[in-house]
DOTOR-600594 format. One record per residue (C-alpha): residue number from 1; residue in three letters; x, y, z. Coordinates in nm, 4 decimals, always signed. Layout:
! DOTOR-600594
k = NUM; r = ALA; px = X; py = Y; pz = Z;
...
END
This chain:
! DOTOR-600594
k = 1; r = UNK; px = -17.5049; py = -4.7032; pz = -5.1329;
k = 2; r = UNK; px = -17.7259; py = -4.7495; pz = -5.4395;
k = 3; r = UNK; px = -18.0928; py = -4.6581; pz = -5.4448;
k = 4; r = UNK; px = -18.1841; py = -5.0282; pz = -5.4525;
k = 5; r = UNK; px = -17.9680; py = -5.0941; pz = -5.1455;
k = 6; r = UNK; px = -18.1382; py = -4.8124; pz = -4.9553;
k = 7; r = UNK; px = -18.4781; py = -4.9456; pz = -5.0592;
k = 8; r = UNK; px = -18.3956; py = -5.2944; pz = -4.9286;
k = 9; r = UNK; px = -18.2696; py = -5.1564; pz = -4.5965;
k = 10; r = UNK; px = -18.5777; py = -4.9347; pz = -4.5639;
k = 11; r = UNK; px = -18.8054; py = -5.2329; pz = -4.6357;
k = 12; r = UNK; px = -18.6232; py = -5.4486; pz = -4.3791;
k = 13; r = UNK; px = -18.6463; py = -5.1740; pz = -4.1179;
k = 14; r = UNK; px = -19.0197; py = -5.1353; pz = -4.1861;
k = 15; r = UNK; px = -19.0715; py = -5.5108; pz = -4.1459;
k = 16; r = UNK; px = -18.8805; py = -5.5145; pz = -3.8177;
k = 17; r = UNK; px = -19.0701; py = -5.2160; pz = -3.6817;
k = 18; r = UNK; px = -19.4023; py = -5.3668; pz = -3.7864;
k = 19; r = UNK; px = -19.3158; py = -5.6874; pz = -3.6005;
k = 20; r = UNK; px = -19.2296; py = -5.4968; pz = -3.2841;
k = 21; r = UNK; px = -19.5695; py = -5.3295; pz = -3.2725;
k = 22; r = UNK; px = -19.7568; py = -5.6596; pz = -3.2187;
k = 23; r = UNK; px = -19.7964; py = -5.7950; pz = -2.8677;
k = 24; r = UNK; px = -19.7346; py = -6.1609; pz = -2.7886;
k = 25; r = UNK; px = -20.0515; py = -6.3701; pz = -2.7830;
k = 26; r = UNK; px = -19.9371; py = -6.5656; pz = -2.4770;
k = 27; r = UNK; px = -19.8340; py = -6.4885; pz = -2.1215;
k = 28; r = UNK; px = -19.4581; py = -6.4636; pz = -2.0796;
k = 29; r = UNK; px = -19.2969; py = -6.7541; pz = -1.8943;
k = 30; r = UNK; px = -19.2842; py = -6.6910; pz = -1.5202;
k = 31; r = UNK; px = -18.9190; py = -6.8021; pz = -1.4957;
k = 32; r = UNK; px = -18.8145; py = -6.5289; pz = -1.7403;
k = 33; r = UNK; px = -18.9985; py = -6.2497; pz = -1.5580;
k = 34; r = UNK; px = -19.0040; py = -6.3388; pz = -1.1910;
k = 35; r = UNK; px = -19.1686; py = -6.1062; pz = -0.9455;
k = 36; r = UNK; px = -19.1049; py = -6.0593; pz = -0.5800;
k = 37; r = UNK; px = -19.3921; py = -6.2110; pz = -0.3828;
k = 38; r = UNK; px = -19.5910; py = -5.9628; pz = -0.1788;
k = 39; r = UNK; px = -19.4617; py = -5.9483; pz = +0.1761;
k = 40; r = UNK; px = -19.1230; py = -6.1001; pz = +0.0858;
k = 41; r = UNK; px = -18.8466; py = -6.0247; pz = +0.3350;
k = 42; r = UNK; px = -18.4837; py = -6.1190; pz = +0.2641;
k = 43; r = UNK; px = -18.3056; py = -6.3379; pz = +0.5138;
k = 44; r = UNK; px = -18.1707; py = -6.1245; pz = +0.7979;
k = 45; r = UNK; px = -17.7972; py = -6.0754; pz = +0.8128;
k = 46; r = UNK; px = -17.7017; py = -6.3049; pz = +1.0962;
k = 47; r = UNK; px = -17.3291; py = -6.2412; pz = +1.0498;
k = 48; r = UNK; px = -17.2642; py = -6.6099; pz = +0.9820;
k = 49; r = UNK; px = -17.0577; py = -6.7249; pz = +0.6830;
k = 50; r = UNK; px = -17.2555; py = -6.8366; pz = +0.3790;
k = 51; r = UNK; px = -17.1563; py = -7.1203; pz = +0.1468;
k = 52; r = UNK; px = -17.1931; py = -7.1511; pz = -0.2291;
k = 53; r = UNK; px = -17.2024; py = -7.4907; pz = -0.3997;
k = 54; r = UNK; px = -16.8706; py = -7.5719; pz = -0.5634;
k = 55; r = UNK; px = -16.6751; py = -7.3098; pz = -0.3699;
k = 56; r = UNK; px = -16.4415; py = -7.3656; pz = -0.0782;
k = 57; r = UNK; px = -16.4849; py = -7.0020; pz = +0.0267;
k = 58; r = UNK; px = -16.7311; py = -6.8606; pz = +0.2776;
k = 59; r = UNK; px = -16.8504; py = -6.5020; pz = +0.3017;
k = 60; r = UNK; px = -17.0924; py = -6.3156; pz = +0.5247;
k = 61; r = UNK; px = -17.3773; py = -6.1112; pz = +0.3782;
k = 62; r = UNK; px = -17.1795; py = -5.7990; pz = +0.4615;
k = 63; r = UNK; px = -16.8861; py = -5.9243; pz = +0.2538;
k = 64; r = UNK; px = -17.1115; py = -6.0399; pz = -0.0285;
k = 65; r = UNK; px = -17.2782; py = -5.6992; pz = -0.0505;
k = 66; r = UNK; px = -16.9567; py = -5.4930; pz = -0.0350;
k = 67; r = UNK; px = -16.9239; py = -5.3230; pz = -0.3743;
k = 68; r = UNK; px = -16.5753; py = -5.1985; pz = -0.2837;
k = 69; r = UNK; px = -16.4379; py = -5.5467; pz = -0.2015;
k = 70; r = UNK; px = -16.6733; py = -5.8053; pz = -0.3548;
k = 71; r = UNK; px = -16.6672; py = -6.1681; pz = -0.2517;
k = 72; r = UNK; px = -16.4665; py = -6.3868; pz = -0.4878;
k = 73; r = UNK; px = -16.6192; py = -6.7316; pz = -0.4622;
k = 74; r = UNK; px = -16.3871; py = -6.8982; pz = -0.7151;
k = 75; r = UNK; px = -16.0423; py = -6.7323; pz = -0.6967;
k = 76; r = UNK; px = -15.8684; py = -7.0337; pz = -0.8502;
k = 77; r = UNK; px = -16.0704; py = -6.9998; pz = -1.1724;
k = 78; r = UNK; px = -15.9072; py = -6.6783; pz = -1.2893;
k = 79; r = UNK; px = -15.5661; py = -6.5130; pz = -1.2840;
k = 80; r = UNK; px = -15.4841; py = -6.2601; pz = -1.0170;
k = 81; r = UNK; px = -15.7030; py = -5.9547; pz = -1.0677;
k = 82; r = UNK; px = -15.5584; py = -5.6029; pz = -1.0686;
k = 83; r = UNK; px = -15.6211; py = -5.4885; pz = -0.7113;
k = 84; r = UNK; px = -15.7793; py = -5.1510; pz = -0.7945;
k = 85; r = UNK; px = -16.0171; py = -5.1326; pz = -0.9670;
k = 86; r = UNK; px = -16.1032; py = -5.4977; pz = -1.0461;
k = 87; r = UNK; px = -16.0677; py = -5.6849; pz = -0.7144;
k = 88; r = UNK; px = -16.1254; py = -5.3821; pz = -0.4919;
k = 89; r = UNK; px = -16.2605; py = -5.0358; pz = -0.5315;
k = 90; r = UNK; px = -16.1553; py = -4.7057; pz = -0.3823;
k = 91; r = UNK; px = -16.3994; py = -4.5030; pz = -0.1761;
k = 92; r = UNK; px = -16.5988; py = -4.2941; pz = -0.2271;
k = 93; r = UNK; px = -16.6805; py = -4.3591; pz = -0.5948;
k = 94; r = UNK; px = -16.4700; py = -4.6356; pz = -0.7475;
k = 95; r = UNK; px = -16.6615; py = -4.9568; pz = -0.6986;
k = 96; r = UNK; px = -16.4771; py = -5.2766; pz = -0.7857;
k = 97; r = UNK; px = -16.5311; py = -5.3830; pz = -1.1471;
k = 98; r = UNK; px = -16.5809; py = -5.7423; pz = -1.0293;
k = 99; r = UNK; px = -16.8867; py = -5.6332; pz = -0.8280;
k = 100; r = UNK; px = -17.0913; py = -5.5915; pz = -1.1480;
k = 101; r = UNK; px = -16.8830; py = -5.7587; pz = -1.4179;
k = 102; r = UNK; px = -16.7554; py = -6.0509; pz = -1.2028;
k = 103; r = UNK; px = -16.3944; py = -6.1728; pz = -1.1827;
k = 104; r = UNK; px = -16.4372; py = -6.3676; pz = -1.5072;
k = 105; r = UNK; px = -16.5721; py = -6.0615; pz = -1.6919;
k = 106; r = UNK; px = -16.8996; py = -6.2313; pz = -1.7875;
k = 107; r = UNK; px = -17.1077; py = -5.9980; pz = -1.5710;
k = 108; r = UNK; px = -17.4597; py = -6.0167; pz = -1.4374;
k = 109; r = UNK; px = -17.7494; py = -5.9952; pz = -1.6841;
k = 110; r = UNK; px = -17.7998; py = -5.6281; pz = -1.6015;
k = 111; r = UNK; px = -17.4330; py = -5.5335; pz = -1.6375;
k = 112; r = UNK; px = -17.3310; py = -5.7374; pz = -1.9381;
k = 113; r = UNK; px = -17.0175; py = -5.9174; pz = -2.0373;
k = 114; r = UNK; px = -16.6857; py = -5.7425; pz = -2.0950;
k = 115; r = UNK; px = -16.4904; py = -6.0661; pz = -2.1320;
k = 116; r = UNK; px = -16.2873; py = -6.0736; pz = -2.4494;
k = 117; r = UNK; px = -16.3679; py = -5.7213; pz = -2.5657;
k = 118; r = UNK; px = -16.0759; py = -5.5303; pz = -2.7107;
k = 119; r = UNK; px = -15.8642; py = -5.3595; pz = -2.4454;
k = 120; r = UNK; px = -15.8450; py = -5.0488; pz = -2.6665;
k = 121; r = UNK; px = -16.2249; py = -5.0424; pz = -2.6957;
k = 122; r = UNK; px = -16.2751; py = -5.0733; pz = -2.3182;
k = 123; r = UNK; px = -16.0126; py = -4.8090; pz = -2.2418;
k = 124; r = UNK; px = -16.1861; py = -4.5722; pz = -2.4834;
k = 125; r = UNK; px = -16.5269; py = -4.6426; pz = -2.3282;
k = 126; r = UNK; px = -16.3925; py = -4.5691; pz = -1.9803;
k = 127; r = UNK; px = -16.2346; py = -4.2469; pz = -2.1086;
k = 128; r = UNK; px = -16.5680; py = -4.1531; pz = -2.2712;
k = 129; r = UNK; px = -16.7555; py = -4.2172; pz = -1.9457;
k = 130; r = UNK; px = -16.4998; py = -4.0015; pz = -1.7658;
k = 131; r = UNK; px = -16.5208; py = -3.7130; pz = -2.0150;
k = 132; r = UNK; px = -16.8988; py = -3.7298; pz = -2.0502;
k = 133; r = UNK; px = -16.8746; py = -3.8238; pz = -2.4198;
k = 134; r = UNK; px = -17.0652; py = -4.1471; pz = -2.3634;
k = 135; r = UNK; px = -17.4336; py = -4.1489; pz = -2.2848;
k = 136; r = UNK; px = -17.6849; py = -4.4212; pz = -2.2251;
k = 137; r = UNK; px = -17.8476; py = -4.6195; pz = -1.9462;
k = 138; r = UNK; px = -17.5236; py = -4.7057; pz = -1.7656;
k = 139; r = UNK; px = -17.3782; py = -4.3567; pz = -1.7808;
k = 140; r = UNK; px = -17.5000; py = -4.2470; pz = -1.4383;
k = 141; r = UNK; px = -17.3506; py = -4.5577; pz = -1.2777;
k = 142; r = UNK; px = -17.0207; py = -4.5568; pz = -1.4635;
k = 143; r = UNK; px = -16.9401; py = -4.1846; pz = -1.4842;
k = 144; r = UNK; px = -16.8395; py = -4.1409; pz = -1.1172;
k = 145; r = UNK; px = -16.6395; py = -4.4643; pz = -1.1261;
k = 146; r = UNK; px = -16.4549; py = -4.3835; pz = -1.4481;
k = 147; r = UNK; px = -16.4158; py = -4.0230; pz = -1.3342;
k = 148; r = UNK; px = -16.1893; py = -4.1344; pz = -1.0499;
k = 149; r = UNK; px = -15.9825; py = -4.3918; pz = -1.2404;
k = 150; r = UNK; px = -15.6298; py = -4.3145; pz = -1.3437;
k = 151; r = UNK; px = -15.5238; py = -4.3880; pz = -1.7002;
k = 152; r = UNK; px = -15.3118; py = -4.6794; pz = -1.5717;
k = 153; r = UNK; px = -15.6117; py = -4.8262; pz = -1.3862;
k = 154; r = UNK; px = -15.8184; py = -4.8006; pz = -1.7068;
k = 155; r = UNK; px = -15.5442; py = -4.9794; pz = -1.8988;
k = 156; r = UNK; px = -15.5125; py = -5.2485; pz = -1.6285;
k = 157; r = UNK; px = -15.8835; py = -5.3283; pz = -1.6114;
k = 158; r = UNK; px = -15.9155; py = -5.3290; pz = -1.9908;
k = 159; r = UNK; px = -15.6188; py = -5.5617; pz = -2.0303;
k = 160; r = UNK; px = -15.7464; py = -5.7990; pz = -1.7603;
k = 161; r = UNK; px = -16.1055; py = -5.8191; pz = -1.8858;
k = 162; r = UNK; px = -15.9952; py = -5.8238; pz = -2.2490;
k = 163; r = UNK; px = -15.7867; py = -6.1336; pz = -2.1791;
k = 164; r = UNK; px = -16.0912; py = -6.3294; pz = -2.0538;
k = 165; r = UNK; px = -16.2688; py = -6.5605; pz = -2.2941;
k = 166; r = UNK; px = -16.6451; py = -6.5121; pz = -2.3246;
END
């Protein structure tokens, strides 16, 4: 890269960093940063089936919260998932991929979308979690899961999630 190119990149980086150092002059919107009200208690698990708008399925809280066999509210909206590790996990460490990343691969906000990523990329990331070569905020969650996956399971989950459209 030329000296001028480096200078432009350095100037852009300085501008970005300078912008980050200033606080917003307004309160953030409440909807974007909700807080749990003091004294909040979740509904007790009464063992009764729960309904979700638009779904013909019902699941109890116990089923909804099972990270090894997550509830699939809309099974007709996606092709058959690979049993392990997408639809179901394997105790003690392999939680079902659909628990965090959902059957459609779009994921929850905290787990991110894997839909449409390259199968080779995802397989490599799983292998890196397993070997310890990958680090970052999700490492502690993913390392025990990836550590127990077989190569075929890695290939299956990567192919399934890679085939989903974001």
